[in-house]
C-alpha positions in Angstrom: 5.0 -26.6 -2.6 2.9 -24.3 -0.9 1.3 -21.3 -2.3 2.4 -18.3 -1.1 -0.1 -15.0 -1.2 0.5 -11.4 -0.2 -3.1 -10.3 0.9 -1.3 -8.4 4.2 1.5 -7.0 4.9 1.7 -9.7 8.2 1.8 -12.7 5.7 5.3 -12.2 5.3 7.5 -12.4 8.6 9.3 -9.9 9.5 12.6 -10.8 8.6 10.7 -11.7 5.1 9.2 -8.2 4.8 13.0 -6.7 5.1 14.5 -9.3 2.8 11.9 -8.3 0.6 12.7 -4.4 1.1 16.2 -5.2 0.6 15.7 -7.0 -2.9 13.8 -3.6 -4.2 16.5 -1.6 -3.3 18.9 -3.9 -4.8 16.5 -3.8 -8.3 16.4 -0.2 -8.1 19.6 0.3 -8.1 20.3 -2.1 -11.1 22.4 -4.5 -9.2 19.6 -7.3 -9.7 19.3 -8.5 -13.1 17.8 -12.1 -12.7 14.0 -12.9 -14.5 12.6 -15.1 -12.2 9.4 -14.5 -13.9 10.8 -15.9 -17.5 8.0 -17.6 -19.2 5.5 -16.6 -16.7 2.1 -14.4 -16.8 0.4 -12.3 -14.0 -3.2 -11.5 -14.5 -4.0 -8.1 -13.4 -7.8 -7.8 -12.4 -9.1 -4.5 -11.9 -12.7 -3.6 -10.4 -11.5 0.0 -9.8 -9.8 2.2 -12.1 -5.5 2.6 -11.7 -2.7 4.2 -12.7 0.7 3.5 -10.5 -1.2 -0.1 -9.9 -1.4 -0.8 -13.1 1.3 0.2 -15.0 3.8 -0.8 -12.0 2.7 -4.1 -12.1 2.9 -4.5 -15.7 6.1 -3.0 -16.3 7.6 -4.9 -13.3 6.8 -8.3 -14.7 8.0 -7.3 -18.2 11.5 -6.3 -16.2 11.4 -9.9 -14.7 10.8 -11.5 -17.7 7.3 -12.2 -17.6 3.9 -11.0 -19.3 1.0 -9.3 -17.6 -2.9 -9.3 -18.9 -4.9 -6.6 -17.3 -8.5 -7.4 -17.0 -11.0 -5.4 -16.4 -14.0 -6.6 -15.1 -16.4 -4.7 -17.7 -14.4 -7.1 -20.2 -14.2 -10.8 -18.3 -17.2 -12.8 -16.8 -17.0 -11.1 -13.4 -18.5 -8.2 -14.7 -21.5 -10.9 -15.9 -22.3 -12.2 -12.4 -19.2 -15.2 -12.9 -18.4 -16.2 -8.9 -15.0 -15.4 -7.6 -14.3 -19.0 -6.7 -14.7 -20.1 -10.4 -12.9 -17.2 -11.9 -9.9 -18.4 -9.5 -9.7 -21.7 -10.7 -10.2 -21.2 -14.4 -7.6 -18.6 -13.9 -5.1 -20.9 -12.0 -5.2 -23.1 -15.0 -3.7 -20.1 -17.1 -1.0 -18.0 -15.5 1.5 -18.2 -12.8 -0.3 -15.4 -10.3 -2.7 -13.0 -9.9 -2.9 -9.2 -9.1 -6.7 -8.3 -8.3 -7.4 -4.2 -7.3 -10.8 -4.5 -6.2 -13.1 -3.0 -3.4 -14.3 -6.2 -1.2 -11.4 -8.0 1.1 -13.7 -10.8 0.7 -13.4 -11.5 -3.0 -9.7 -11.1 -2.3 -9.8 -13.8 0.4 -12.1 -15.9 -1.9 -9.6 -15.8 -4.8 -6.8 -17.0 -2.9 -9.1 -19.9 -1.0 -10.3 -21.3 -4.6 -7.2 -20.5 -6.7 -3.9 -22.5 -6.7 -1.4 -19.7 -7.8 0.0 -16.7 -5.7 -2.5 -13.9 -5.1 -1.3 -10.6 -4.7 -3.4 -7.7 -3.1 -3.1 -4.4 -5.4 -5.7 -3.0 -3.5 -8.4 -3.3 -1.5 -11.1 -0.9 0.7 -9.8 -2.4 3.8 -5.9 -2.7 2.9 -3.5 -1.3 0.6 -0.3 -3.1 1.2 2.2 -2.9 -1.5 1.8 1.2 -1.3 3.2 0.8 2.6 5.7 -1.1 1.4 6.6 1.4 -1.5 6.3 3.7 1.7 8.9 1.9 3.8 11.1 1.8 1.1 11.0 5.5 1.1 11.4 5.9 4.6 14.4 3.4 4.6 16.3 5.6 1.7 16.0 8.6 4.0 16.8 7.4 7.4 18.3 4.1 7.0 17.2 0.5 7.3 16.7 0.7 11.2 13.3 1.6 11.3 12.7 1.2 15.3 13.5 5.2 16.0 11.5 6.2 13.3 8.0 8.1 14.4 5.1 7.9 11.3 2.2 10.1 11.5 -0.6 8.9 9.7 -3.2 11.9 9.4 -6.7 11.5 7.5 -9.1 8.8 7.3 -8.6 5.4 9.1 -9.0 3.7 5.9 -7.0 0.9 3.9 -3.7 3.2 4.2 -4.3 3.4 8.0 -5.0 -0.2 8.5 -1.9 -1.3 6.2 0.5 1.1 7.9 -1.2 -0.3 11.1 -0.1 -3.9 10.0 3.2 -2.5 9.3 3.9 -1.1 12.8 2.9 -3.9 14.7 5.3 -6.4 12.2 8.4 -4.0 12.2 8.1 -2.2 15.3 8.0 1.6 14.8 5.9 4.4 16.3 2.8 5.3 14.2 0.7 8.3 15.8 -3.1 8.1 14.3 -5.1 11.2 13.8 -8.8 10.8 12.3 -12.1 12.4 12.9 -14.8 10.7 15.4 -16.4 8.4 13.3 -13.3 7.7 10.9 -11.5 5.1 13.0 -9.7 2.3 11.5 -10.2 -1.6 11.2 -10.7 -2.0 15.2 -9.8 -5.9 14.7 -6.4 -4.7 13.1 -5.5 -1.9 15.7 -6.7 -4.3 18.6 -4.2 -6.7 17.1 -1.3 -4.1 16.7 -1.8 -2.6 20.1 -1.2 -6.0 21.4 2.4 -6.1 20.1 3.2 -2.7 18.9 3.5 1.0 19.6 0.2 2.9 18.4 -1.1 6.3 19.3 -4.2 7.4 18.4 -5.7 10.9 18.3 -8.2 12.9 16.9 -5.8 16.2 16.7 -3.2 15.8 13.8 -1.4 18.6 15.3 -0.7 16.3 18.1 0.2 13.7 15.8 3.0 15.5 13.7 4.5 16.7 16.4 8.0 15.2 16.3 7.0 13.1 13.4 9.9 11.9 11.0 6.8 11.0 8.6 3.8 12.7 8.0 1.9 10.9 5.7 -1.8 11.5 4.1 -4.4 10.4 1.5 -7.3 11.8 -0.1 -10.4 12.3 2.2 -13.1 11.0 -0.3 -11.7 7.3 -1.7 -12.8 5.7 -4.9 -16.4 5.0 -3.9 -16.6 7.7 -1.7 -17.3 10.4 -4.1 -20.8 11.0 -2.7 -19.7 11.6 0.6 -17.0 14.6 -0.3 -19.2 17.3 0.8 -19.3 15.4 4.6 -16.0 14.6 4.8 -14.7 18.0 3.5 -16.6 19.7 6.6 -15.6 16.4 9.2 -11.7 16.9 8.4 -11.3 20.6 8.6 -8.4 20.9 10.5 -6.7 18.1 8.7 -5.2 19.5 6.1 -0.9 19.1 6.0 0.7 22.6 5.8 4.1 24.1 5.5 3.1 25.1 9.3 2.1 21.4 10.6 4.9 20.3 8.6 7.2 22.7 10.7 6.0 20.8 14.0 7.6 18.1 12.9 10.9 16.6 13.2 13.8 18.3 11.4 14.2 15.4 9.3 10.5 15.3 8.6 9.3 13.9 5.0 6.0 14.1 3.4 4.0 10.9 1.8 1.4 10.7 -0.1 0.2 7.7 -2.0 -1.7 9.7 -4.9 -3.9 11.0 -6.6 -3.8 14.3 -4.2 -6.3 17.1 -4.1 -4.2 20.1 -3.8 -5.9 22.5 -1.5 -7.8 19.7 0.6 -5.9 17.7 2.2 -2.3 19.0 1.3 -1.3 22.3 0.4 0.9 22.9 -2.9 3.5 23.9 -1.0 4.0 20.5 0.9 3.4 18.4 -2.0 5.7 20.4 -4.0 8.4 21.4 -1.2 11.4 20.3 -0.3 10.1 17.5 2.2 8.2 16.3 0.1 8.9 12.1 -0.9 6.0 11.6 -3.1 7.6 10.9 -6.4 10.6 8.5 -5.0 7.7 6.9 -3.1 5.5 6.7 -6.5 8.9 4.8 -8.3 9.0 2.6 -5.2 6.0 1.0 -6.2 7.3 -0.5 -9.2 10.7 -2.1 -7.1 8.6 -3.6 -4.2 6.1 -5.0 -5.8 8.9 -6.4 -8.5 10.2 -7.6 -5.1 6.7 -9.2 -4.1 6.4 -11.0 -7.4 10.3 -12.4 -7.3 8.8 -13.9 -3.9 5.8 -15.4 -4.4 5.8 -16.3 -8.1 9.6 -16.4 -8.7 10.7 -18.5 -5.8 13.3 -16.0 -5.1 14.2 -16.0 -1.2 
């Protein structure tokens, strides 16, 4: 049987993405009670620290009847220089799936290439597909399953979140507006592919992106591993903070999303993230449900 991975959103077809979101919603409502991971083990490799990724995957695996192993790079031979390809082949003899949260996208690709079990992208510096799936579930909860009329604004760095939003817009057909300072562009190859078949608008003006948007989304200005750039980024991102005033320029139904952790007073004000338009906590919860649905598909054979 062909091994299915979830390394990026386009690894699933449009219908598979929608079916996965439907399954996640069913799981959240408590309607899905099967345990497709019974007797199965997920290896979770972390070279970056985590709250939501670790807890949601560990709890989700348990709820689906399986067992999750936390593997820090400090505790396994990867931390002492063992090649990814060797780790992939060894772990594939022990476990039924691998989730990795790491820096380099190529490490993820090599893990999937040399392993013989499903690999799930928990985060890389290039992509964060599980988070975007949780965001999409949150959007559907607020606006319904037809995403074609939804306008999504991304304000901030052209980082792994921006790249994954581009992939989602490319696959699902909603309008995406990206606002970022010069020098902080998203991945050019991902953007070029999406523009060939999607409705993607780019600008250096965050207010242009947010005006009339249904979803306003941002992230910290300095992600993990970029802390030494914090002062420079704070200067470069002046004017990119999502404030109550900026949110009011969105559509009447506009909601606010943030993948967390958040730096209040930097990329978002306290009033927005704690305000009535914020869906941040639903979004965080939905990581659990979409990841369960993804694991059920790639590890549990659910279709």
